[in-house]
C-alpha positions in Angstrom: 82.5 67.9 123.2 85.7 67.7 125.3 87.1 69.5 122.6 88.8 72.0 121.3 86.7 72.4 118.3 83.2 73.5 118.2 80.6 71.4 118.8 77.8 70.2 116.0 76.8 66.8 116.9 78.4 63.2 118.2 78.4 62.7 114.6 81.1 65.2 114.3 83.6 64.2 116.1 83.0 60.3 115.4 84.7 62.1 112.2 87.8 63.5 114.0 88.3 60.7 116.5 91.3 58.6 115.3 93.1 62.1 114.9 91.6 63.9 118.0 94.3 63.4 120.6 97.5 64.4 118.4 95.4 67.6 117.0 94.6 68.9 120.7 98.8 68.1 121.5 99.4 70.2 118.4 96.9 73.0 118.7 97.4 73.9 122.0 101.1 72.9 121.9 100.7 70.4 124.9 99.2 72.9 127.0 95.7 70.9 127.1 97.6 68.0 129.0 98.6 70.5 131.8 95.2 72.0 132.4 93.2 68.6 132.5 95.8 67.9 135.5 95.4 71.1 137.1 91.5 70.6 136.8 91.6 67.0 138.4 93.7 68.3 140.6 91.1 71.4 142.0 88.6 67.8 141.7 90.8 66.3 144.5 89.4 62.5 143.9 89.8 60.7 147.5 89.2 56.6 147.8 85.7 55.6 147.0 84.7 58.7 145.5 82.5 58.7 142.6 83.0 61.1 139.5 81.3 62.1 136.6 83.3 63.2 133.7 81.0 64.7 130.8 82.1 65.1 127.8 84.8 62.8 128.0 86.2 62.2 124.4 88.6 60.1 124.4 88.5 59.7 128.2 91.6 61.7 129.0 90.2 63.1 132.2 88.5 60.2 133.2 91.6 58.5 132.8 93.7 61.2 134.5 91.1 61.2 137.3 91.8 56.9 137.9 95.6 58.1 137.9 95.6 60.3 140.7 93.0 58.2 142.8 92.9 54.5 141.7 90.6 53.4 144.4 88.4 56.2 142.4 85.1 54.8 139.8 84.3 57.3 137.2 81.4 57.6 134.5 82.2 59.2 131.4 79.2 60.6 128.5 79.6 62.0 125.6 77.8 62.3 122.2 80.2 60.9 120.1 80.5 56.7 120.4 83.8 57.0 117.7 84.9 59.0 120.7 84.2 56.4 123.5 85.5 53.4 121.5 89.2 54.8 121.8 88.4 56.0 125.4 87.7 52.5 126.4 90.3 51.0 124.4 92.7 53.0 126.2 91.2 52.3 129.6 92.1 48.7 128.8 95.0 49.7 127.8 96.2 51.3 131.2 94.4 48.5 133.2 91.4 50.3 134.8 88.2 49.6 132.3 86.5 48.0 135.0 86.7 51.8 137.3 85.8 53.1 134.1 82.4 53.1 132.6 82.0 55.0 129.5 78.4 55.9 127.8 76.7 58.2 125.2 74.9 60.7 126.4 73.7 64.8 126.7 75.0 67.0 129.4 71.5 68.3 129.3 69.6 65.4 130.2 71.6 63.1 132.8 70.6 59.3 133.1 71.4 59.1 136.9 69.2 59.4 139.8 69.9 62.7 142.2 72.8 62.4 144.2 74.7 60.2 142.3 77.9 61.5 142.0 81.1 63.0 144.6 82.0 65.1 141.9 81.5 66.3 138.0 83.7 67.4 136.2 84.1 69.1 132.3 87.0 70.2 130.1 86.4 71.9 126.9 82.9 70.4 126.6 80.1 73.4 128.2 80.9 76.2 125.6 79.8 73.2 122.9 76.1 72.8 125.0 73.2 74.5 123.3 71.5 74.8 126.8 74.6 75.7 129.3 71.7 76.3 131.9 70.4 73.3 131.6 73.6 71.5 131.7 75.2 73.4 134.9 71.6 72.2 136.8 71.6 68.7 135.8 75.2 68.8 137.2 74.3 70.1 140.2 71.0 67.7 140.4 73.2 64.2 140.2 75.9 65.8 142.9 75.6 65.3 146.5 75.5 68.1 149.1 78.8 69.6 149.0 80.1 67.4 145.5 82.7 69.8 143.4 82.0 70.9 140.6 85.1 71.5 138.1 84.8 73.1 134.5 87.8 73.8 132.4 86.7 75.8 129.3 88.7 78.1 126.9 87.6 81.3 126.6 88.8 85.0 124.9 91.9 86.2 125.4 93.5 89.3 127.0 96.5 88.9 124.9 97.3 89.8 121.6 99.5 87.0 121.0 97.0 84.2 122.9 94.4 85.7 120.3 96.3 85.2 117.5 96.9 81.5 118.1 93.1 81.1 119.0 91.8 82.9 115.7 94.0 82.1 113.3 96.8 79.8 113.8 94.5 76.9 115.0 92.0 77.5 113.1 94.5 77.3 110.3 96.4 74.0 111.5 92.9 72.5 112.5 92.0 72.5 109.0 95.6 71.9 107.4 96.3 68.7 109.5 93.0 66.9 109.7 90.9 68.1 106.8 87.9 68.8 109.2 86.3 72.5 108.6 85.2 72.9 112.3 88.2 73.6 113.5 87.5 76.8 111.7 84.8 77.4 114.1 87.0 77.5 116.9 86.8 81.7 117.7 82.8 81.6 117.2 82.2 79.2 119.7 84.9 81.0 122.0 83.4 84.3 121.0 79.6 83.1 122.0 81.2 81.7 125.5 80.4 84.3 128.2 83.0 86.2 130.3 84.0 84.4 133.0 82.9 86.4 135.7 79.8 85.9 133.6 79.5 82.4 133.6 80.5 82.1 137.0 77.5 84.1 138.2 75.5 81.5 136.1 77.0 78.4 137.4 75.9 80.2 141.2 72.4 80.5 139.9 71.9 77.1 139.2 73.4 75.7 142.5 76.8 75.6 141.7 78.5 78.5 143.4 81.8 78.7 142.4 84.4 78.8 144.9 87.7 79.8 142.6 88.0 81.0 139.3 91.5 80.8 137.7 92.6 82.4 134.0 95.2 80.0 132.9 97.7 80.4 130.5 97.8 83.9 129.5 93.8 83.9 129.6 93.4 81.0 127.1 91.5 78.9 129.8 89.5 79.3 132.7 89.2 76.9 135.6 86.1 77.3 137.4 85.8 75.2 140.8 82.4 75.1 142.4 80.3 73.0 145.2 76.9 72.1 145.5 75.1 74.5 147.5 
């Protein structure tokens, strides 16, 4: 999860974990960092609040939350133990290991009581969840009343140049640079993800009505911001 690749299982991401961060920088032309910063800004963390970063991967989003608000605490969840190990090393290097807890898990069955978090965020992961409706319902369940839900996801670009990059260049470079055939299927996962308006409606039916929905960088990604109803 939390990847520009299509999902298989935690094992798939275990295989590419060591190359994951570099690949994302190259394949997104560095835009993934800007998109993540914007998503965390939309989350608007405040001192003392607790956040859940789903599909945390190597913990880029979780660490960005703590850079923006050092007095917050974050739990990161991901099915890939190899990715989590890299995230833990990054947290230790940043001196924030005491503020960040990383655990293996499934977005469809969160191991937390109701109303645990002030905010939940998932970047480039929701399209990889087999049952997105269930994952959204779980996000709403673990959010406190009025809590923020931020979802950053790739979608089918409207711009012809962006479509060429997503459908041709990214899969080719991913396979060439990493040897990971999974990157060839990126276009399939994006094509299978519903249009932003449809997904926004699904969020609302699961108790997370969308307050804002912004298409980013020629429509390559969409940032959804909702609140628990």
